[in-house]
C-alpha positions as CSV (number, residue, x, y, z in Angstrom):
1,X,-56.0,107.5,119.3
2,X,-57.2,107.6,115.6
3,X,-56.0,105.5,112.7
4,X,-53.8,108.2,111.3
5,X,-52.2,108.9,114.8
6,X,-51.3,105.2,114.9
7,X,-49.6,105.4,111.5
8,X,-47.7,108.6,112.6
9,X,-46.6,106.9,115.9
10,X,-45.4,103.8,113.9
11,X,-43.2,105.8,111.6
12,X,-41.8,107.9,114.5
13,X,-40.5,104.7,116.1
14,X,-38.7,103.4,112.9
15,X,-35.3,105.1,113.5
16,X,-35.0,103.2,116.9
17,X,-35.8,99.8,115.5
18,X,-33.0,97.3,115.0
19,X,-32.7,95.6,111.5
20,X,-31.0,92.3,111.3
21,X,-30.5,89.4,108.9
22,X,-33.7,87.6,110.2
23,X,-35.7,90.8,109.4
24,X,-34.2,91.0,105.9
25,X,-35.1,87.3,105.2
26,X,-38.6,87.9,106.7
27,X,-39.2,90.8,104.3
28,X,-37.9,88.8,101.3
29,X,-40.2,85.8,102.2
30,X,-43.3,88.1,102.6
31,X,-42.4,89.8,99.3
32,X,-42.0,86.4,97.6
33,X,-45.4,85.2,98.8
34,X,-47.2,88.4,97.8
35,X,-45.5,88.4,94.3
36,X,-46.4,84.8,93.6
37,X,-49.9,85.3,95.0
38,X,-50.6,88.2,92.7
39,X,-49.1,86.3,89.8
40,X,-51.3,83.3,90.5
41,X,-54.6,85.2,90.7
42,X,-53.9,87.7,88.0
43,X,-56.5,87.6,85.2
44,X,-58.6,85.1,87.1
45,X,-61.9,85.4,89.0
46,X,-59.9,85.6,92.2
47,X,-58.6,89.0,91.2
48,X,-62.2,90.3,91.3
49,X,-62.5,89.0,94.8
50,X,-59.3,90.7,95.9
51,X,-60.6,94.0,94.5
52,X,-63.8,93.5,96.4
53,X,-61.9,92.9,99.6
54,X,-59.8,96.0,99.1
55,X,-62.9,98.1,98.6
56,X,-64.4,96.6,101.8
57,X,-61.2,97.5,103.6
58,X,-61.3,101.1,102.3
59,X,-64.9,101.3,103.4
60,X,-64.0,100.1,106.9
61,X,-61.3,102.8,107.2
62,X,-63.8,105.5,106.2
63,X,-66.4,104.1,108.6
64,X,-63.8,103.9,111.4
65,X,-62.6,107.4,110.8
66,X,-66.1,109.0,111.0
67,X,-66.9,106.8,114.0
68,X,-70.0,105.3,112.5
69,X,-70.7,102.8,115.3
70,X,-73.3,100.5,113.7
71,X,-71.4,100.1,110.4
72,X,-68.1,99.7,112.2
73,X,-69.6,96.8,114.3
74,X,-70.7,95.0,111.1
75,X,-67.2,95.5,109.5
76,X,-65.5,94.2,112.6
77,X,-67.5,91.0,112.5
78,X,-66.4,90.4,108.9
79,X,-62.7,91.2,109.4
80,X,-62.5,89.3,112.7
81,X,-63.1,86.1,110.7
82,X,-61.2,87.2,107.6
83,X,-58.9,84.2,107.8
84,X,-61.8,81.8,107.4
85,X,-63.4,84.0,104.8
86,X,-60.2,84.0,102.7
87,X,-59.9,80.2,102.9
88,X,-63.5,79.8,101.7
89,X,-63.1,82.3,98.9
90,X,-59.7,81.2,97.7
91,X,-59.8,77.4,98.3
92,X,-59.2,76.6,94.7
93,X,-56.2,79.0,94.4
94,X,-54.7,77.7,97.7
95,X,-55.0,74.2,96.5
96,X,-53.1,75.1,93.2
97,X,-50.4,76.8,95.2
98,X,-49.8,73.8,97.4
99,X,-49.8,71.5,94.4
100,X,-47.2,73.7,92.7
101,X,-45.0,73.7,95.7
102,X,-45.2,70.0,96.0
103,X,-44.2,69.4,92.4
104,X,-41.7,72.2,91.8
105,X,-38.1,71.6,92.8
106,X,-38.6,68.2,94.4
107,X,-39.7,66.6,91.1
108,X,-36.6,68.2,89.3
109,X,-34.3,66.8,92.0
110,X,-35.9,63.3,91.7
111,X,-35.4,63.5,87.9
112,X,-31.7,64.2,88.4
113,X,-31.3,61.2,90.7
114,X,-33.5,58.9,88.6
115,X,-32.0,59.6,85.2
116,X,-33.1,60.9,81.8
117,X,-36.4,59.1,81.6
118,X,-35.8,58.5,77.9
119,X,-38.2,55.6,77.8
120,X,-41.0,57.6,79.3
121,X,-40.3,60.5,77.0
122,X,-40.4,58.1,74.0
123,X,-43.7,56.5,75.0
124,X,-45.2,59.9,75.7
125,X,-44.1,61.2,72.4
126,X,-45.7,58.3,70.6
127,X,-48.9,58.8,72.6
128,X,-49.0,62.5,71.6
129,X,-48.6,61.6,67.9
130,X,-51.3,59.0,68.0
131,X,-53.8,61.3,69.9
132,X,-53.2,64.2,67.5
133,X,-53.8,61.8,64.6
134,X,-56.9,60.5,66.2
135,X,-58.2,64.0,66.9
136,X,-57.7,64.9,63.2
137,X,-59.6,61.8,62.0
138,X,-62.5,62.3,64.6
139,X,-62.6,66.0,63.6
140,X,-63.1,65.1,59.9
141,X,-66.0,62.8,61.0
142,X,-67.4,65.2,63.6
143,X,-66.9,62.7,66.4
144,X,-66.9,64.1,69.9
145,X,-64.0,63.1,72.1
146,X,-62.3,64.1,75.4
147,X,-58.7,62.9,76.1
148,X,-56.9,64.0,79.3
149,X,-53.1,63.9,79.6
150,X,-52.2,63.5,83.3
151,X,-49.1,65.4,84.4
152,X,-47.7,65.9,88.0
153,X,-51.1,66.1,89.7
154,X,-52.6,62.6,89.9
155,X,-56.2,62.1,88.8
156,X,-57.1,59.2,91.1
157,X,-60.5,60.6,91.9
158,X,-61.4,61.0,88.3
159,X,-60.0,57.6,87.3
160,X,-62.2,55.9,89.9
161,X,-65.3,57.0,87.9
162,X,-64.1,55.2,84.7
163,X,-63.1,51.8,83.3
164,X,-59.6,50.5,83.4
165,X,-58.0,50.0,80.0
166,X,-54.2,50.1,80.5
167,X,-53.2,49.8,76.8
168,X,-50.8,51.3,74.4
169,X,-52.1,54.5,72.8
170,X,-53.0,54.2,69.1
171,X,-55.2,56.4,67.0
172,X,-57.4,53.3,66.2
173,X,-58.0,52.6,69.9
174,X,-58.8,56.2,70.7
175,X,-61.2,56.2,67.7
176,X,-63.0,53.1,68.8
177,X,-63.4,54.4,72.4
178,X,-65.2,57.5,71.1
179,X,-67.1,55.9,68.3
180,X,-70.8,57.0,68.6
181,X,-72.9,54.8,70.8
182,X,-69.9,52.8,72.1
183,X,-70.1,52.1,75.9
184,X,-67.3,54.6,76.8
185,X,-67.8,57.3,74.3
186,X,-69.5,59.8,76.6
187,X,-66.8,60.0,79.2
188,X,-63.1,61.1,79.1
189,X,-60.1,58.9,78.4
190,X,-57.1,59.4,80.8
191,X,-53.5,59.0,79.5
192,X,-51.0,58.3,82.3
193,X,-47.3,57.8,81.7
194,X,-47.8,57.5,77.9
195,X,-50.5,54.7,78.2
196,X,-54.2,54.9,77.8
197,X,-55.0,54.2,81.5
198,X,-58.8,54.3,81.6
199,X,-61.8,55.6,79.7
200,X,-65.4,56.6,80.4
201,X,-64.3,58.9,83.2
202,X,-66.5,61.7,84.6
203,X,-64.8,65.1,84.8
204,X,-65.9,68.1,87.0
205,X,-67.6,70.9,85.1
206,X,-66.1,74.4,85.2
207,X,-67.9,76.9,87.5
208,X,-66.6,79.8,85.5
209,X,-69.6,82.0,84.7
210,X,-67.7,83.9,82.0
211,X,-67.6,80.9,79.6
212,X,-69.7,81.4,76.5
213,X,-73.0,79.6,76.5
214,X,-72.2,78.2,73.1
215,X,-69.6,75.9,74.8
216,X,-71.1,72.5,75.4
217,X,-70.7,70.1,78.4
218,X,-67.7,68.3,76.9
219,X,-65.7,71.5,76.6
220,X,-66.9,72.7,80.1
221,X,-65.6,69.5,81.5
222,X,-62.2,70.0,79.8
223,X,-61.9,73.5,81.2
224,X,-63.0,72.2,84.7
225,X,-60.3,69.6,85.0
226,X,-57.7,72.0,83.7
227,X,-58.7,74.5,86.4
228,X,-58.2,72.2,89.3
229,X,-55.2,70.2,88.0
230,X,-52.2,70.7,85.6
231,X,-53.6,68.3,83.1
232,X,-53.8,69.0,79.4
233,X,-57.2,68.1,77.7
234,X,-57.8,67.5,74.0
235,X,-61.4,68.0,72.8
236,X,-63.1,67.4,69.5
237,X,-66.5,68.9,68.9
238,X,-69.4,66.6,67.9
239,X,-71.3,69.6,66.4
240,X,-68.5,71.4,64.4
241,X,-65.6,68.9,64.4
242,X,-63.3,71.7,65.8
243,X,-60.2,70.5,67.6
244,X,-59.5,72.3,70.9
245,X,-57.3,71.9,74.0
246,X,-57.7,73.1,77.6
247,X,-54.8,74.0,79.8
248,X,-54.6,76.0,83.0
249,X,-58.3,76.9,82.8
250,X,-58.0,78.3,79.3
251,X,-59.7,76.8,76.2
252,X,-57.9,77.2,72.9
253,X,-60.1,76.4,69.9
254,X,-59.7,75.5,66.3
255,X,-56.2,74.1,66.3
256,X,-54.6,71.9,63.6
257,X,-53.1,68.5,64.2
258,X,-49.6,69.9,63.9
259,X,-50.4,72.7,66.4
260,X,-51.9,70.3,68.9
261,X,-48.9,68.0,68.6
262,X,-46.5,70.8,69.3
263,X,-48.4,72.1,72.3
264,X,-48.7,68.6,73.9
265,X,-45.0,67.8,73.3
266,X,-43.9,71.2,74.7
267,X,-45.9,70.7,77.9
268,X,-45.7,67.0,78.5
269,X,-41.9,66.6,77.9
270,X,-40.7,69.4,80.1
271,X,-36.9,68.8,80.1
272,X,-34.9,68.2,76.9
273,X,-32.5,65.1,77.3
274,X,-29.4,67.2,76.7
275,X,-30.4,69.8,79.3
276,X,-31.2,67.1,81.9
277,X,-27.9,65.4,81.1
278,X,-26.0,68.6,81.7
279,X,-27.8,69.2,85.0
280,X,-27.0,65.6,86.1
281,X,-23.3,66.2,85.3
282,X,-23.3,69.4,87.3
283,X,-25.0,67.5,90.2
284,X,-22.2,64.9,90.1
285,X,-19.5,67.5,90.0
286,X,-21.0,69.1,93.1
287,X,-20.8,65.9,95.1
288,X,-17.2,65.3,93.9
289,X,-16.3,68.7,95.2
290,X,-17.8,67.9,98.6
291,X,-15.8,64.6,98.7
292,X,-12.6,66.4,98.1
């Protein structure tokens, strides 16, 4: 039986199939996974891999239809191990999906139970202001710097490569760390929970081949850590003094102090206090309703 005969036979059996609630939920789940999979890999290198796999699949159908035995054998070997091939090709994207699942609704629920986190928001806001001020001053003096704001994904592996500081963030401290020829100026500084946690850390370089060759190692490191985690990275160029930031694998260059401050605040302080308070009140009302 040919491929097209199999398709015809499948559709001829559709009227006799029973469709229940479980089938509906199954379809919704598959559609949800496919939609978010496409959304994740859109406009990334993974999209090119998907196109290549689709072309291979099309070639396999043609080879199968024309009964080209040798070619069909090679394609069968590839597609028999397609699951392992997909894991190898999309290991970075799979890791990002799992990280997003782990931090999505559970972190929001814990925030409702824990409270407003006003203290953390206040400390983080102060850190953002000081880093933006330091970036502006280092930009004027063409001092290279690399500051990483840790978010939901912990940077334990990166932190191990640096020196523990654990100090309040000030623009003077940041400037001293990245002062030329100082012991820690070549590495990255990590800010965790609004405090300068460590400095002199080694970041992974981006493997994106589409990055301009004019971009130096410091900027490639910023892009690299933003590709594998949800961190936001602030960079000042030693050659031009330009202020940049890297987020979600994208590098935005030539930003001002005010623009940098706005971007950092918008992404590091996710939930406004009044919104979180309203969600907490709704959460309490829900439990009251259950008790009644």
